N, C-alpha and C positions, 0 to 999 in steps of 0.2 A: 766817726769823723774826727780827724786830727785837728787840734786847735792850737794856735800860738797866740800869746798875749803880749802886747806892747803897752806897758804902764809903768810910770816912774814913781807913783805914790804907793808905798808899801801897804797901807791900810786898804786902799781901794783894790789893789791886786789881790789881797787876801779875801776881800769880799767877793770879787768876781770868781775866784777859785771856789769859794764855798757855794756859789750859785751854780757853777758848771758841774760841780760834783754831784748835783741832783739830777743831771740829765744823762741817762744811761748810755746813749749812743755817742757821747763825746769822749775824746781822749786828749788831755792837755799834754803836748809834747815839749813845751818850753815857754819861757817868758823872759822879757828883757826890759830894762829901764832906759836903755840907750840904743841909738840907731846902729852903732857899730856892731854890737853883739847880735841884735836882731837880724842884721843883714847876713851874718855868718850862719846863724842857726836856722833861719827860714830856708836858706839854700840847702842846708844839710837835712832838715827834717821834712821838707816839702809838705807843710800843713795844708789842709783843705779849707780851713777857715782861719782868718786872722781878726782878732779883736784889738783895735788900736786906739790909743790916746793920740792926740796930735802933737802936743808939746812934750818932748822927752828930754832927758838930761843933757844930751849933746846935740840936739837939733829937732827938726820937724819931721814927723813920720811921712808926710807927703813926699819929701825929697827921696825917701827910700822906696815907697810903694809905687811911685810913678815910674820908676826905672827898673825895679826888681823883676826878674823873670819868674813869675809864679802864676798859677791858674787858681789860686785860692780866692774864695769869697772874702771880702773885707767889710767888717762892721766897725765903724768909728764910734767910740764912746768918749765923749769929751765935754768940757765945760764951755767950749767956744762955739756959739751958734753961727758965727760969721763965716765958717769954713764949709758950710753945707754944700754950696754950689761947687766949690773946688773938689769936694769928696765925690759928688756925682760925676764930675768931669773925668775923674780917673777910674770910674766904673765901680764905685763902692756899692755894696748891696744895701746898706742901711746906715743911718746917721742918728745916733742916740745921744741925748744930752744927760749930763750928770746933774743932780744925783741919780744914780741908776735905779730905774723902776724894774724890780725883779720880773714882774709879769711881762712887761714890754720886751725885756731882754730875752726871756724864754720864748715868747711868741715869735720874735724876729729870728732867733736861731732855728726854731722849728720850721719856719717858712724856708729858710736857707737850706736846711737839711732835706726837706721834701723836694726842693728844686734840684738839689745835687743828686738825690736818689733817682729822680725822673730822668735826669741827664745820663746817669750811668746805665739806667735800664735801656734807654734808647741806643746808647753806644753798644751795649751788649747785644741787643737785637740786630743792629746793623752788622756787627761782626759775625753773628750766627748766620745771617742772610748771605753775607759775602762768602763765608766758608761753604755753605750749602750749595750755592750756585757756581762755585769754582769747579770747573771740570764738567759741568752740566750733568750732574748725577741726581738731581732733584727728582723724587718720586711724586707723581701727582695723583696716584691711585693706590688703594690699599685693598688687600684680599681679606674678606671676612668669612671665616669658616664656621658655619652653623652645623647642626646635626645632620641636615639633609642635603646641604649644598654649600658651595663657596661662591660668595657674591663679590664681584669687583666693583668697588665704590669710589667715585672721584672724591678726593679729599675735600674739595670745595663744597661737596654736597652734605658734609657732616655738620650738623648744628652743634651737637654736644654728645658726650659719652657719659654713661652712668654705670658705675660698678656696684654689684650687689652679690655677696656670697660666692665669689669666684667667677661670676659671669660679668660680661660687659655688654651693655645695650647701646647701640648707635642710633641716634635720632636724626633722621635725614630730612632734607628740605622739601621732599615731596610728601611728607607726612608719614612715611613708613618707618619701621624699626627693624633692626637686625641685632639679634642676640648671639653672642659667641661665648664659648667656654674658656676664655682667657681673662686674666686680671687686667685692670686698667693700666697698671704700670708698664706692661709690655707694649701697649699702644702709645703710651706717652713717649716712649723712646723712638717710636716709628714716625709719629705725626710731627710735622715741622713746628719747632718752637717759635718760629716767627708768626705763626697763625694761632696755635692752640695754647691756652693758659690753664694751669691747674688752679682752680678756685676753691677746691674742697677735696678731702681725701677720696671722695667717691665720684667726683665730677671733673671732666676735662672739657672746657668750653672753646668753641671756635670764635675768636674775637670778632670776626666779620659779622657774626649774627647777634652780637650783644646790642640790645636796644637801650636798656637802662640799667643803672646800678643804684640800688636802694641802700641807704645807710643802715637800715635794719639788718642788712647782711644777706642780700640775695641779688641775683641778676635776673633781668627779664630778657628772654631771647626773642628774636623776630617772629617765632612761631607762637608766641604767647606763653610759653612754658617759663616757670620760675625755678631757678636752681640756686642752692645755697652757696654762700661764701663763708668759709670758716674764719674764725678769729685769726688764726695763724696766717691765712692767705689774704686777709683784708687789705693790708698795706700794699701787697703786690698788685691787687686789682686797682686800688686807688692811684698808685703810681702810674700804672698803665693808662688809665683813663685821663689823668692829668697830663700825661705826656702827649696826648692827642690834641690838647688845647693849645 
């Protein structure tokens, strides 16, 4: 997440930089002590988050942020509490008072980052859906070849898929199972990304059938089965669920 800082007190700027350096998903792309420089660099670097003091060397940051064409989230960090209403009126994400509380700053940035990731996830899903349905080529069934037969299964009937030792088992909403001698990755590329989500190296879940997500690291499906969520995929699942709210 690209960050730009507007702060005219050098000691406070250094302190903010030291705090941001501890947050791995942030990249500081620039900083300014005056409105003129900030206007040029924000347009150039297109940050996703702006940390802004209100009173700068050559003016008030409100005058810039209320007119600047940017989709960045704005967190004000200032010693002036009388500007809180003005900050909310221009759509600020948060308003923090100096002296800076490191925990409050980190928690606020984390909330901002999660909201940004959920938004990007929704945008990506919408783009995928639009692409898939363009030209009406969407497949609504899949052929599952077992040892004795090939079964045609509606995609909407698949609750989840489980991979084990080169085989993939499909768990269906009528309580039946179909095992095929193909790896999960092959079906991940076939099944629509708008519906199925990879929650674990060995599991692909149909999001329609997700009943609960447990913070211990597993999903409960509508058929009562519990399937694991890997540490690597946990944030993907959390972002998906939060995007539904």
